[in-house]
KOLBA-65967 format. One record per residue: residue number from 1; residue in one letter; x, y, z of N, C-alpha, C in turn. Coordinates in steps of 0.2 Angstrom, whole numbers, plus 5000, padded with zeros to 4 digits. Example, Ala and Ser with C-alpha at 12.3 -4.5 7.8 and 13.67 -1.06 7.14 Angstrom:
// residues 2
+-----+------+--------+---------+------+---------+----------+-------+--------+---------+------+
| pos | code | n.east | n.north | n.up | ca.east | ca.north | ca.up | c.east | c.north | c.up |
+-----+------+--------+---------+------+---------+----------+-------+--------+---------+------+
|   1 |    a |   5066 |    4972 | 5039 |    5062 |     4978 |  5039 |   5066 |    4984 | 5039 |
|   2 |    s |   5064 |    4989 | 5035 |    5068 |     4995 |  5036 |   5064 |    5000 | 5039 |
+-----+------+--------+---------+------+---------+----------+-------+--------+---------+------+
// end
This chain:
// residues 193
+-----+------+--------+---------+------+---------+----------+-------+--------+---------+------+
| pos | code | n.east | n.north | n.up | ca.east | ca.north | ca.up | c.east | c.north | c.up |
+-----+------+--------+---------+------+---------+----------+-------+--------+---------+------+
|   1 |    m |   5637 |    5724 | 5258 |    5642 |     5728 |  5263 |   5637 |    5732 | 5269 |
|   2 |    i |   5638 |    5728 | 5275 |    5636 |     5730 |  5281 |   5639 |    5735 | 5284 |
|   3 |    r |   5638 |    5740 | 5287 |    5641 |     5746 |  5289 |   5640 |    5746 | 5298 |
|   4 |    i |   5645 |    5743 | 5303 |    5643 |     5744 |  5311 |   5646 |    5749 | 5313 |
|   5 |    i |   5640 |    5754 | 5316 |    5642 |     5760 |  5319 |   5645 |    5758 | 5326 |
|   6 |    d |   5651 |    5760 | 5327 |    5653 |     5757 |  5335 |   5652 |    5763 | 5340 |
|   7 |    c |   5648 |    5760 | 5345 |    5646 |     5765 |  5350 |   5651 |    5764 | 5356 |
|   8 |    g |   5656 |    5760 | 5356 |    5660 |     5759 |  5361 |   5660 |    5752 | 5364 |
|   9 |    s |   5658 |    5748 | 5361 |    5657 |     5741 |  5364 |   5664 |    5737 | 5363 |
|  10 |    q |   5664 |    5734 | 5369 |    5672 |     5730 |  5368 |   5669 |    5723 | 5363 |
|  11 |    l |   5664 |    5723 | 5361 |    5661 |     5717 |  5357 |   5660 |    5719 | 5349 |
|  12 |    t |   5662 |    5725 | 5348 |    5661 |     5726 |  5340 |   5666 |    5724 | 5336 |
|  13 |    q |   5671 |    5721 | 5337 |    5675 |     5718 |  5334 |   5673 |    5709 | 5332 |
|  14 |    n |   5668 |    5707 | 5337 |    5666 |     5701 |  5337 |   5660 |    5703 | 5332 |
|  15 |    i |   5657 |    5707 | 5332 |    5651 |     5708 |  5327 |   5653 |    5708 | 5321 |
|  16 |    a |   5659 |    5711 | 5319 |    5662 |     5711 |  5312 |   5664 |    5704 | 5311 |
|  17 |    r |   5666 |    5701 | 5316 |    5669 |     5694 |  5313 |   5663 |    5690 | 5312 |
|  18 |    r |   5658 |    5689 | 5316 |    5652 |     5685 |  5315 |   5648 |    5687 | 5309 |
|  19 |    v |   5648 |    5694 | 5305 |    5645 |     5696 |  5300 |   5649 |    5692 | 5295 |
|  20 |    r |   5655 |    5692 | 5295 |    5660 |     5691 |  5289 |   5660 |    5682 | 5289 |
|  21 |    e |   5660 |    5679 | 5295 |    5659 |     5673 |  5296 |   5653 |    5670 | 5292 |
|  22 |    l |   5647 |    5675 | 5292 |    5641 |     5672 |  5288 |   5641 |    5675 | 5281 |
|  23 |    g |   5648 |    5676 | 5279 |    5648 |     5678 |  5271 |   5646 |    5685 | 5269 |
|  24 |    v |   5646 |    5690 | 5274 |    5644 |     5696 |  5272 |   5650 |    5702 | 5274 |
|  25 |    f |   5652 |    5706 | 5270 |    5657 |     5710 |  5272 |   5655 |    5715 | 5276 |
|  26 |    g |   5657 |    5716 | 5281 |    5655 |     5721 |  5286 |   5662 |    5725 | 5288 |
|  27 |    d |   5662 |    5733 | 5288 |    5667 |     5736 |  5291 |   5663 |    5741 | 5297 |
|  28 |    i |   5669 |    5744 | 5301 |    5667 |     5746 |  5307 |   5668 |    5754 | 5306 |
|  29 |    v |   5663 |    5759 | 5308 |    5665 |     5765 |  5308 |   5662 |    5770 | 5315 |
|  30 |    p |   5666 |    5774 | 5319 |    5664 |     5777 |  5325 |   5656 |    5779 | 5324 |
|  31 |    f |   5654 |    5781 | 5328 |    5648 |     5784 |  5329 |   5647 |    5791 | 5327 |
|  32 |    t |   5652 |    5796 | 5325 |    5653 |     5801 |  5323 |   5653 |    5803 | 5316 |
|  33 |    t |   5652 |    5797 | 5312 |    5654 |     5796 |  5306 |   5647 |    5800 | 5302 |
|  34 |    q |   5648 |    5804 | 5297 |    5645 |     5807 |  5293 |   5639 |    5803 | 5290 |
|  35 |    i |   5632 |    5805 | 5288 |    5629 |     5801 |  5284 |   5631 |    5799 | 5277 |
|  36 |    g |   5634 |    5804 | 5275 |    5636 |     5802 |  5268 |   5642 |    5797 | 5267 |
|  37 |    d |   5645 |    5796 | 5273 |    5651 |     5792 |  5273 |   5647 |    5784 | 5275 |
|  38 |    i |   5642 |    5784 | 5279 |    5638 |     5779 |  5280 |   5635 |    5775 | 5274 |
|  39 |    r |   5633 |    5779 | 5270 |    5629 |     5777 |  5265 |   5634 |    5774 | 5259 |
|  40 |    k |   5639 |    5776 | 5258 |    5643 |     5773 |  5252 |   5645 |    5766 | 5251 |
|  41 |    d |   5648 |    5765 | 5247 |    5651 |     5758 |  5246 |   5644 |    5752 | 5245 |
|  42 |    g |   5639 |    5753 | 5241 |    5634 |     5748 |  5241 |   5631 |    5746 | 5247 |
|  43 |    l |   5629 |    5750 | 5252 |    5628 |     5748 |  5260 |   5621 |    5745 | 5259 |
|  44 |    e |   5621 |    5738 | 5261 |    5616 |     5735 |  5263 |   5612 |    5735 | 5270 |
|  45 |    g |   5616 |    5737 | 5274 |    5613 |     5737 |  5280 |   5617 |    5740 | 5286 |
|  46 |    i |   5615 |    5741 | 5293 |    5619 |     5745 |  5297 |   5617 |    5742 | 5304 |
|  47 |    i |   5622 |    5741 | 5307 |    5623 |     5737 |  5313 |   5624 |    5743 | 5318 |
|  48 |    i |   5621 |    5744 | 5325 |    5623 |     5749 |  5329 |   5626 |    5744 | 5335 |
|  49 |    s |   5631 |    5744 | 5337 |    5634 |     5740 |  5342 |   5632 |    5744 | 5350 |
|  50 |    g |   5634 |    5738 | 5355 |    5632 |     5740 |  5361 |   5637 |    5747 | 5364 |
|  51 |    g |   5637 |    5746 | 5370 |    5643 |     5751 |  5373 |   5641 |    5752 | 5381 |
|  52 |    q |   5646 |    5755 | 5385 |    5645 |     5754 |  5391 |   5640 |    5761 | 5393 |
|  53 |    f |   5639 |    5765 | 5389 |    5635 |     5771 |  5391 |   5627 |    5771 | 5392 |
|  54 |    s |   5624 |    5775 | 5396 |    5617 |     5777 |  5396 |   5616 |    5781 | 5391 |
|  55 |    v |   5610 |    5782 | 5387 |    5609 |     5787 |  5382 |   5609 |    5794 | 5386 |
|  56 |    y |   5607 |    5794 | 5391 |    5607 |     5800 |  5395 |   5613 |    5803 | 5398 |
|  57 |    d |   5619 |    5799 | 5398 |    5625 |     5802 |  5399 |   5629 |    5807 | 5396 |
|  58 |    e |   5632 |    5812 | 5399 |    5635 |     5817 |  5394 |   5641 |    5813 | 5390 |
|  59 |    g |   5640 |    5815 | 5385 |    5645 |     5813 |  5380 |   5642 |    5806 | 5377 |
|  60 |    a |   5636 |    5803 | 5379 |    5634 |     5797 |  5376 |   5635 |    5796 | 5368 |
|  61 |    p |   5636 |    5790 | 5365 |    5638 |     5790 |  5359 |   5631 |    5789 | 5355 |
|  62 |    l |   5629 |    5795 | 5353 |    5622 |     5797 |  5349 |   5623 |    5798 | 5342 |
|  63 |    y |   5623 |    5793 | 5339 |    5624 |     5794 |  5331 |   5620 |    5799 | 5327 |
|  64 |    t |   5620 |    5799 | 5320 |    5615 |     5804 |  5318 |   5608 |    5802 | 5316 |
|  65 |    r |   5602 |    5804 | 5317 |    5596 |     5800 |  5316 |   5595 |    5799 | 5308 |
|  66 |    e |   5599 |    5803 | 5304 |    5599 |     5801 |  5298 |   5599 |    5794 | 5295 |
|  67 |    v |   5601 |    5790 | 5300 |    5603 |     5782 |  5298 |   5596 |    5779 | 5298 |
|  68 |    f |   5590 |    5782 | 5302 |    5585 |     5779 |  5300 |   5582 |    5781 | 5294 |
|  69 |    d |   5584 |    5785 | 5290 |    5581 |     5786 |  5283 |   5584 |    5784 | 5278 |
|  70 |    v |   5590 |    5780 | 5279 |    5594 |     5780 |  5274 |   5590 |    5773 | 5268 |
|  71 |    g |   5586 |    5769 | 5272 |    5583 |     5765 |  5267 |   5584 |    5758 | 5266 |
|  72 |    v |   5589 |    5756 | 5271 |    5592 |     5749 |  5273 |   5589 |    5747 | 5280 |
|  73 |    p |   5589 |    5740 | 5281 |    5588 |     5736 |  5286 |   5593 |    5739 | 5292 |
|  74 |    l |   5591 |    5740 | 5296 |    5594 |     5742 |  5304 |   5594 |    5737 | 5309 |
|  75 |    l |   5599 |    5735 | 5312 |    5598 |     5731 |  5319 |   5603 |    5734 | 5324 |
|  76 |    g |   5600 |    5735 | 5329 |    5604 |     5738 |  5335 |   5604 |    5731 | 5341 |
|  77 |    i |   5610 |    5732 | 5344 |    5611 |     5726 |  5349 |   5613 |    5731 | 5355 |
|  78 |    c |   5610 |    5728 | 5361 |    5611 |     5731 |  5367 |   5609 |    5738 | 5368 |
|  79 |    y |   5614 |    5742 | 5369 |    5615 |     5750 |  5369 |   5611 |    5752 | 5362 |
|  80 |    g |   5612 |    5748 | 5357 |    5610 |     5750 |  5351 |   5603 |    5750 | 5352 |
|  81 |    q |   5599 |    5744 | 5355 |    5592 |     5744 |  5356 |   5590 |    5750 | 5359 |
|  82 |    q |   5593 |    5752 | 5365 |    5591 |     5759 |  5370 |   5592 |    5765 | 5365 |
|  83 |    s |   5597 |    5766 | 5361 |    5598 |     5771 |  5358 |   5592 |    5772 | 5353 |
|  84 |    i |   5591 |    5766 | 5348 |    5585 |     5767 |  5344 |   5579 |    5769 | 5347 |
|  85 |    a |   5577 |    5767 | 5353 |    5571 |     5768 |  5356 |   5572 |    5776 | 5358 |
|  86 |    h |   5578 |    5777 | 5361 |    5578 |     5785 |  5363 |   5577 |    5790 | 5358 |
|  87 |    l |   5581 |    5788 | 5351 |    5581 |     5793 |  5347 |   5575 |    5793 | 5342 |
|  88 |    l |   5571 |    5788 | 5343 |    5564 |     5788 |  5339 |   5558 |    5788 | 5345 |
|  89 |    g |   5560 |    5792 | 5350 |    5554 |     5794 |  5355 |   5552 |    5789 | 5360 |
|  90 |    g |   5553 |    5784 | 5361 |    5553 |     5779 |  5367 |   5556 |    5782 | 5373 |
|  91 |    k |   5556 |    5777 | 5378 |    5558 |     5779 |  5384 |   5563 |    5774 | 5388 |
|  92 |    v |   5569 |    5777 | 5389 |    5574 |     5771 |  5392 |   5576 |    5774 | 5399 |
|  93 |    t |   5575 |    5768 | 5404 |    5576 |     5770 |  5411 |   5580 |    5764 | 5414 |
|  94 |    s |   5584 |    5766 | 5419 |    5588 |     5763 |  5423 |   5583 |    5756 | 5426 |
|  95 |    a |   5586 |    5749 | 5425 |    5583 |     5743 |  5428 |   5582 |    5742 | 5435 |
|  96 |    k |   5579 |    5740 | 5439 |    5578 |     5739 |  5445 |   5583 |    5734 | 5446 |
|  97 |    e |   5583 |    5730 | 5441 |    5588 |     5724 |  5443 |   5592 |    5724 | 5436 |
|  98 |    r |   5598 |    5723 | 5436 |    5603 |     5724 |  5431 |   5602 |    5716 | 5428 |
|  99 |    e |   5603 |    5716 | 5422 |    5603 |     5709 |  5419 |   5610 |    5708 | 5416 |
| 100 |    y |   5613 |    5702 | 5419 |    5620 |     5703 |  5417 |   5621 |    5694 | 5417 |
| 101 |    g |   5624 |    5692 | 5412 |    5625 |     5685 |  5411 |   5620 |    5682 | 5407 |
| 102 |    s |   5620 |    5674 | 5409 |    5615 |     5670 |  5405 |   5609 |    5673 | 5408 |
| 103 |    t |   5604 |    5674 | 5404 |    5597 |     5675 |  5404 |   5591 |    5672 | 5399 |
| 104 |    r |   5585 |    5669 | 5402 |    5580 |     5666 |  5398 |   5578 |    5671 | 5394 |
| 105 |    v |   5576 |    5671 | 5388 |    5572 |     5674 |  5383 |   5567 |    5671 | 5381 |
| 106 |    k |   5561 |    5674 | 5381 |    5554 |     5671 |  5377 |   5552 |    5675 | 5372 |
| 107 |    i |   5552 |    5672 | 5365 |    5551 |     5675 |  5361 |   5542 |    5675 | 5359 |
| 108 |    k |   5540 |    5681 | 5359 |    5532 |     5682 |  5359 |   5529 |    5682 | 5352 |
| 109 |    q |   5533 |    5687 | 5348 |    5530 |     5687 |  5341 |   5534 |    5685 | 5336 |
| 110 |    e |   5530 |    5683 | 5331 |    5534 |     5680 |  5325 |   5538 |    5687 | 5322 |
| 111 |    s |   5544 |    5685 | 5320 |    5548 |     5690 |  5316 |   5553 |    5685 | 5312 |
| 112 |    r |   5555 |    5688 | 5305 |    5561 |     5685 |  5302 |   5567 |    5685 | 5306 |
| 113 |    l |   5568 |    5690 | 5311 |    5574 |     5688 |  5315 |   5574 |    5682 | 5318 |
| 114 |    f |   5568 |    5679 | 5320 |    5568 |     5674 |  5325 |   5566 |    5667 | 5321 |
| 115 |    k |   5566 |    5666 | 5314 |    5565 |     5662 |  5310 |   5569 |    5656 | 5312 |
| 116 |    d |   5567 |    5649 | 5313 |    5571 |     5644 |  5315 |   5573 |    5644 | 5321 |
| 117 |    v |   5572 |    5649 | 5326 |    5574 |     5648 |  5333 |   5568 |    5646 | 5337 |
| 118 |    p |   5571 |    5642 | 5342 |    5565 |     5641 |  5348 |   5562 |    5647 | 5352 |
| 119 |    c |   5557 |    5645 | 5353 |    5554 |     5651 |  5357 |   5555 |    5653 | 5364 |
| 120 |    d |   5560 |    5649 | 5366 |    5563 |     5650 |  5374 |   5571 |    5648 | 5372 |
| 121 |    i |   5574 |    5652 | 5374 |    5583 |     5652 |  5373 |   5587 |    5656 | 5378 |
| 122 |    n |   5592 |    5654 | 5379 |    5596 |     5658 |  5384 |   5600 |    5663 | 5380 |
| 123 |    v |   5601 |    5668 | 5383 |    5605 |     5673 |  5380 |   5611 |    5676 | 5384 |
| 124 |    w |   5614 |    5681 | 5381 |    5619 |     5684 |  5387 |   5618 |    5691 | 5386 |
| 125 |    m |   5616 |    5693 | 5392 |    5615 |     5700 |  5392 |   5619 |    5703 | 5397 |
| 126 |    s |   5620 |    5711 | 5395 |    5626 |     5715 |  5399 |   5623 |    5722 | 5400 |
| 127 |    h |   5617 |    5723 | 5404 |    5615 |     5730 |  5404 |   5612 |    5732 | 5410 |
| 128 |    g |   5612 |    5738 | 5410 |    5608 |     5741 |  5416 |   5602 |    5746 | 5415 |
| 129 |    d |   5602 |    5748 | 5409 |    5595 |     5752 |  5407 |   5591 |    5747 | 5403 |
| 130 |    i |   5584 |    5750 | 5402 |    5580 |     5745 |  5398 |   5577 |    5750 | 5394 |
| 131 |    v |   5572 |    5748 | 5390 |    5568 |     5751 |  5386 |   5561 |    5750 | 5389 |
| 132 |    e |   5559 |    5755 | 5392 |    5554 |     5755 |  5397 |   5547 |    5756 | 5391 |
| 133 |    t |   5546 |    5762 | 5387 |    5542 |     5762 |  5383 |   5545 |    5762 | 5376 |
| 134 |    l |   5540 |    5758 | 5371 |    5543 |     5758 |  5365 |   5542 |    5764 | 5360 |
| 135 |    p |   5545 |    5765 | 5356 |    5545 |     5772 |  5351 |   5538 |    5769 | 5347 |
| 136 |    p |   5535 |    5775 | 5344 |    5529 |     5774 |  5340 |   5530 |    5769 | 5334 |
| 137 |    g |   5525 |    5763 | 5332 |    5527 |     5760 |  5327 |   5530 |    5753 | 5328 |
| 138 |    f |   5533 |    5753 | 5335 |    5537 |     5747 |  5337 |   5532 |    5742 | 5340 |
| 139 |    e |   5535 |    5737 | 5340 |    5531 |     5730 |  5345 |   5537 |    5727 | 5348 |
| 140 |    t |   5535 |    5724 | 5354 |    5540 |     5719 |  5358 |   5540 |    5711 | 5354 |
| 141 |    l |   5546 |    5710 | 5352 |    5545 |     5703 |  5349 |   5548 |    5696 | 5354 |
| 142 |    a |   5552 |    5700 | 5360 |    5554 |     5695 |  5364 |   5555 |    5699 | 5371 |
| 143 |    t |   5553 |    5694 | 5378 |    5554 |     5698 |  5384 |   5560 |    5693 | 5388 |
| 144 |    s |   5563 |    5695 | 5392 |    5567 |     5692 |  5396 |   5564 |    5690 | 5403 |
| 145 |    e |   5566 |    5685 | 5406 |    5563 |     5684 |  5412 |   5562 |    5688 | 5418 |
| 146 |    n |   5564 |    5695 | 5417 |    5562 |     5699 |  5421 |   5556 |    5705 | 5419 |
| 147 |    g |   5553 |    5701 | 5412 |    5549 |     5707 |  5410 |   5551 |    5711 | 5405 |
| 148 |    h |   5557 |    5713 | 5404 |    5560 |     5718 |  5400 |   5560 |    5716 | 5392 |
| 149 |    s |   5558 |    5722 | 5388 |    5561 |     5721 |  5381 |   5566 |    5718 | 5378 |
| 150 |    a |   5567 |    5711 | 5377 |    5573 |     5709 |  5374 |   5574 |    5709 | 5367 |
| 151 |    a |   5569 |    5711 | 5364 |    5568 |     5712 |  5356 |   5563 |    5716 | 5354 |
| 152 |    i |   5565 |    5721 | 5349 |    5558 |     5724 |  5346 |   5560 |    5725 | 5338 |
| 153 |    q |   5554 |    5727 | 5336 |    5556 |     5729 |  5329 |   5549 |    5733 | 5327 |
| 154 |    n |   5551 |    5738 | 5322 |    5546 |     5741 |  5317 |   5548 |    5738 | 5310 |
| 155 |    k |   5543 |    5734 | 5310 |    5542 |     5731 |  5304 |   5542 |    5735 | 5297 |
| 156 |    a |   5538 |    5740 | 5297 |    5538 |     5745 |  5292 |   5544 |    5748 | 5289 |
| 157 |    r |   5549 |    5750 | 5294 |    5554 |     5753 |  5293 |   5560 |    5749 | 5293 |
| 158 |    n |   5559 |    5742 | 5293 |    5564 |     5737 |  5294 |   5569 |    5739 | 5299 |
| 159 |    i |   5567 |    5742 | 5304 |    5572 |     5741 |  5311 |   5570 |    5736 | 5316 |
| 160 |    f |   5576 |    5733 | 5318 |    5576 |     5728 |  5322 |   5581 |    5730 | 5328 |
| 161 |    a |   5580 |    5727 | 5335 |    5585 |     5729 |  5339 |   5585 |    5723 | 5345 |
| 162 |    v |   5589 |    5721 | 5347 |    5590 |     5715 |  5353 |   5594 |    5719 | 5359 |
| 163 |    q |   5590 |    5717 | 5364 |    5594 |     5719 |  5371 |   5602 |    5714 | 5373 |
| 164 |    f |   5600 |    5709 | 5370 |    5605 |     5704 |  5371 |   5610 |    5704 | 5366 |
| 165 |    h |   5616 |    5700 | 5365 |    5622 |     5700 |  5363 |   5622 |    5693 | 5358 |
| 166 |    p |   5619 |    5694 | 5351 |    5618 |     5688 |  5347 |   5626 |    5687 | 5344 |
| 167 |    e |   5631 |    5690 | 5345 |    5637 |     5689 |  5343 |   5642 |    5686 | 5347 |
| 168 |    v |   5640 |    5683 | 5353 |    5644 |     5680 |  5357 |   5642 |    5673 | 5357 |
| 169 |    d |   5647 |    5667 | 5359 |    5644 |     5661 |  5359 |   5639 |    5659 | 5365 |
| 170 |    h |   5639 |    5664 | 5369 |    5635 |     5662 |  5375 |   5627 |    5663 | 5374 |
| 171 |    t |   5625 |    5665 | 5368 |    5618 |     5665 |  5365 |   5617 |    5661 | 5362 |
| 172 |    q |   5612 |    5655 | 5363 |    5610 |     5651 |  5359 |   5607 |    5654 | 5353 |
| 173 |    q |   5608 |    5651 | 5348 |    5605 |     5653 |  5341 |   5608 |    5660 | 5338 |
| 174 |    g |   5613 |    5663 | 5344 |    5615 |     5670 |  5341 |   5617 |    5671 | 5333 |
| 175 |    r |   5619 |    5666 | 5330 |    5621 |     5666 |  5323 |   5617 |    5665 | 5318 |
| 176 |    q |   5612 |    5660 | 5321 |    5605 |     5660 |  5316 |   5601 |    5668 | 5317 |
| 177 |    i |   5601 |    5670 | 5323 |    5597 |     5677 |  5322 |   5602 |    5681 | 5318 |
| 178 |    l |   5609 |    5683 | 5319 |    5612 |     5687 |  5315 |   5612 |    5684 | 5307 |
| 179 |    d |   5611 |    5678 | 5306 |    5610 |     5676 |  5298 |   5604 |    5678 | 5296 |
| 180 |    n |   5599 |    5677 | 5300 |    5591 |     5679 |  5299 |   5592 |    5687 | 5297 |
| 181 |    f |   5593 |    5691 | 5300 |    5595 |     5698 |  5299 |   5598 |    5700 | 5292 |
| 182 |    l |   5604 |    5696 | 5291 |    5608 |     5697 |  5285 |   5606 |    5695 | 5280 |
| 183 |    t |   5601 |    5689 | 5279 |    5599 |     5686 |  5272 |   5592 |    5685 | 5271 |
| 184 |    r |   5588 |    5685 | 5276 |    5580 |     5686 |  5275 |   5578 |    5692 | 5274 |
| 185 |    q |   5581 |    5698 | 5273 |    5579 |     5703 |  5272 |   5579 |    5707 | 5265 |
| 186 |    p |   5575 |    5712 | 5263 |    5577 |     5714 |  5256 |   5583 |    5717 | 5257 |
| 187 |    r |   5586 |    5719 | 5251 |    5593 |     5722 |  5251 |   5591 |    5729 | 5253 |
| 188 |    a |   5597 |    5732 | 5254 |    5597 |     5739 |  5257 |   5594 |    5741 | 5264 |
| 189 |    w |   5599 |    5737 | 5269 |    5597 |     5738 |  5276 |   5603 |    5742 | 5280 |
| 190 |    i |   5600 |    5743 | 5287 |    5605 |     5746 |  5291 |   5605 |    5742 | 5298 |
| 191 |    i |   5611 |    5741 | 5299 |    5612 |     5736 |  5305 |   5615 |    5740 | 5313 |
| 192 |    l |   5611 |    5741 | 5316 |    5615 |     5745 |  5323 |   5616 |    5740 | 5328 |
| 193 |    f |   5622 |    5740 | 5331 |    5625 |     5736 |  5337 |   5626 |    5740 | 5343 |
+-----+------+--------+---------+------+---------+----------+-------+--------+---------+------+
// end
């Protein structure tokens, strides 16, 4: 069971559909869901969705920090990456150049997330904020053509995040990336989009 925390993305249903197409049951809950309800039903992972907010906006969808301590893998997508960085002590800033549409990404660091994925792929971006400073314990896995963090991980805590949208067809190898997250990790994960 993968629990998808919805932070207001137009693509949250896409995430759930892709997870189910890969043979894993996933359900969607609002970002206000209490940790006890997130943990129930044999939770194996959490995905935090994207959203149209900045982490600094009044009323930004910031879920409980307790999700980082559940003991299951976690994946953040787009706003999910920014919110993970923000909540764990990194720095998110407004990008000088917004990344929207097809963007080239170079994978710089080996990770289970990118197993069997070429080191240079086109992905679909849609964001105005970037992770400028990583939280403690994180490393950059991939960068965009503008030099922004396109994927990060904290391997010890099984937390992964991507700035792009692997759930859309415009991202090359998007299904492979999601499948790697779903099947190549130990049981009990959290996925955040």
